[in-house]
C-alpha atoms as a printed R data frame, in Angstrom:
   type eleno elety resid chain resno      x      y       z
1  ATOM     1    CA   MET     A     1 -0.007 -0.056  -0.534
2  ATOM     2    CA   PRO     A     2  1.520  3.376  -1.154
3  ATOM     3    CA   GLN     A     3  2.202  6.054   1.660
4  ATOM     4    CA   VAL     A     4  0.107  9.001   1.741
5  ATOM     5    CA   CYS     A     5  2.242 11.837   1.460
6  ATOM     6    CA   SER     A     6  0.478 15.711   1.727
7  ATOM     7    CA   VAL     A     7  2.111 18.967   2.791
8  ATOM     8    CA   GLU     A     8 -0.449 19.318   5.540
9  ATOM     9    CA   LEU     A     9  1.167 16.406   6.803
10 ATOM    10    CA   PHE     A    10  4.979 17.250   6.799
11 ATOM    11    CA   GLN     A    11  4.326 20.929   7.802
12 ATOM    12    CA   PRO     A    12  3.696 20.727  11.568
13 ATOM    13    CA   HIS     A    13  7.756 18.902  11.638
14 ATOM    14    CA   GLU     A    14  9.009 21.555   9.740
15 ATOM    15    CA   ASN     A    15 12.708 21.834  11.643
16 ATOM    16    CA   SER     A    16 12.648 18.497  13.251
17 ATOM    17    CA   THR     A    17 14.723 15.565  12.820
18 ATOM    18    CA   PHE     A    18 14.363 12.465  10.389
19 ATOM    19    CA   THR     A    19 17.041  9.815  10.750
20 ATOM    20    CA   ILE     A    20 18.511  7.362   8.232
21 ATOM    21    CA   THR     A    21 20.037  4.202   9.423
22 ATOM    22    CA   PHE     A    22 22.591  2.448   7.529
23 ATOM    23    CA   GLU     A    23 24.455 -0.522   8.352
24 ATOM    24    CA   ASP     A    24 27.642  1.136  10.327
25 ATOM    25    CA   GLY     A    25 25.639  4.000  11.733
26 ATOM    26    CA   THR     A    26 22.733  6.574  11.271
27 ATOM    27    CA   LEU     A    27 22.560 10.106   9.537
28 ATOM    28    CA   ASP     A    28 20.246 12.776  10.993
29 ATOM    29    CA   LEU     A    29 18.295 15.220   8.807
30 ATOM    30    CA   ASN     A    30 16.574 18.133   9.848
31 ATOM    31    CA   LEU     A    31 13.199 19.417   7.850
32 ATOM    32    CA   ASP     A    32 13.958 22.941   7.044
33 ATOM    33    CA   LYS     A    33 11.040 23.946   4.509
34 ATOM    34    CA   VAL     A    34  7.954 22.598   3.070
35 ATOM    35    CA   GLU     A    35  7.396 24.628   0.106
36 ATOM    36    CA   ILE     A    36  4.458 24.796  -2.166
37 ATOM    37    CA   SER     A    37  4.515 24.499  -5.666
38 ATOM    38    CA   PRO     A    38  3.699 27.872  -7.344
39 ATOM    39    CA   ASN     A    39  2.792 25.903 -10.903
40 ATOM    40    CA   GLN     A    40  0.331 23.406  -9.287
41 ATOM    41    CA   MET     A    41 -1.217 21.403 -11.852
42 ATOM    42    CA   GLU     A    42 -4.902 20.957 -11.808
43 ATOM    43    CA   GLY     A    43 -6.105 18.089 -10.027
44 ATOM    44    CA   TYR     A    44 -2.097 17.450  -7.983
45 ATOM    45    CA   GLU     A    45 -0.744 18.921  -4.885
46 ATOM    46    CA   SER     A    46  2.616 19.768  -5.950
47 ATOM    47    CA   PHE     A    47  5.307 20.539  -2.759
48 ATOM    48    CA   SER     A    48  9.281 20.206  -2.009
49 ATOM    49    CA   LEU     A    49 10.563 19.231   1.219
50 ATOM    50    CA   TYR     A    50 14.416 20.702   1.777
51 ATOM    51    CA   PHE     A    51 16.330 18.903   4.253
52 ATOM    52    CA   SER     A    52 19.577 19.550   5.490
53 ATOM    53    CA   ASN     A    53 22.455 17.703   7.096
54 ATOM    54    CA   GLU     A    54 25.655 18.958   8.888
55 ATOM    55    CA   GLY     A    55 29.052 17.973   8.229
56 ATOM    56    CA   LYS     A    56 31.011 16.361   5.018
57 ATOM    57    CA   ILE     A    57 28.972 13.388   4.283
58 ATOM    58    CA   CYS     A    58 26.935 13.921   0.804
59 ATOM    59    CA   LEU     A    59 24.373 11.239   0.113
60 ATOM    60    CA   PRO     A    60 23.788 10.341  -3.862
61 ATOM    61    CA   GLN     A    61 20.517 10.991  -5.399
62 ATOM    62    CA   ALA     A    62 18.538  7.701  -4.240
63 ATOM    63    CA   THR     A    63 15.401  6.741  -2.105
64 ATOM    64    CA   TYR     A    64 16.094  6.662   1.685
65 ATOM    65    CA   SER     A    65 14.065  5.200   4.392
66 ATOM    66    CA   LEU     A    66 13.747  8.158   6.661
67 ATOM    67    CA   GLU     A    67 12.332  7.722  10.469
68 ATOM    68    CA   HIS     A    68 10.765 10.292  12.490
69 ATOM    69    CA   PRO     A    69  9.382  9.910  16.040
70 ATOM    70    CA   VAL     A    70  6.073 11.017  15.109
71 ATOM    71    CA   MET     A    71  5.291 10.067  11.363
72 ATOM    72    CA   GLY     A    72  7.572  6.760  11.430
73 ATOM    73    CA   LYS     A    73  9.245  5.593   8.546
74 ATOM    74    CA   ARG     A    74  8.390  7.482   5.112
75 ATOM    75    CA   ASP     A    75 10.530  6.043   2.250
76 ATOM    76    CA   ILE     A    76 11.919  9.531  -0.004
77 ATOM    77    CA   PHE     A    77 13.778  9.953  -2.642
78 ATOM    78    CA   LEU     A    78 16.506 12.348  -2.419
79 ATOM    79    CA   VAL     A    79 18.266 14.725  -4.231
80 ATOM    80    CA   PRO     A    80 21.276 16.975  -2.925
81 ATOM    81    CA   ILE     A    81 21.174 20.392  -4.620
82 ATOM    82    CA   ARG     A    82 23.609 22.687  -2.551
83 ATOM    83    CA   GLU     A    83 26.430 22.444  -0.184
84 ATOM    84    CA   ASN     A    84 26.433 25.193   2.563
85 ATOM    85    CA   GLU     A    85 28.878 26.353   5.285
86 ATOM    86    CA   LYS     A    86 27.057 23.485   7.948
87 ATOM    87    CA   GLY     A    87 26.818 20.695   5.373
88 ATOM    88    CA   PHE     A    88 24.684 19.791   2.079
89 ATOM    89    CA   VAL     A    89 21.110 20.489   1.486
90 ATOM    90    CA   TYR     A    90 18.322 18.016  -0.313
91 ATOM    91    CA   GLN     A    91 15.116 18.194  -2.075
92 ATOM    92    CA   ALA     A    92 12.387 15.597  -2.690
93 ATOM    93    CA   VAL     A    93  9.759 16.486  -5.264
94 ATOM    94    CA   PHE     A    94  5.850 15.700  -4.715
95 ATOM    95    CA   ASN     A    95  3.309 15.373  -7.387
96 ATOM    96    CA   VAL     A    96  0.372 13.813  -5.839
97 ATOM    97    CA   LEU     A    97 -3.346 13.079  -6.625
98 ATOM    98    CA   ALA     A    98 -5.412 15.808  -5.147
C-alpha cells in the first residue's frame, strides 16, 4: 500500500529531525522547509521538502528510508541540491493526486 504524502502531513514537522539508518551508523536530517509549488497542475498537489545535514557527508541521489518519532518511517527520494556552510541540502519533490 503506498504511503500517503501531503503538505499537511509534513508541515507540522518543519525543523524536526528525520534519521536514516545505515549498516554502519545513522545520519540525521533536519526538515528545513515545506514549500508548495507555485506551478500547481489541476488535480495535483505539488510541493517540495528541503532537508539538510551537518558535516561533510553528501548522500547520493536515491530513495532513503527516513524515520521520524511522530511520522514513523517514510521512503523519500532525495536529491542533493547544494552545499552550504554547515553541510548539504537535499530536495524531495512530490506531485500527488489531490
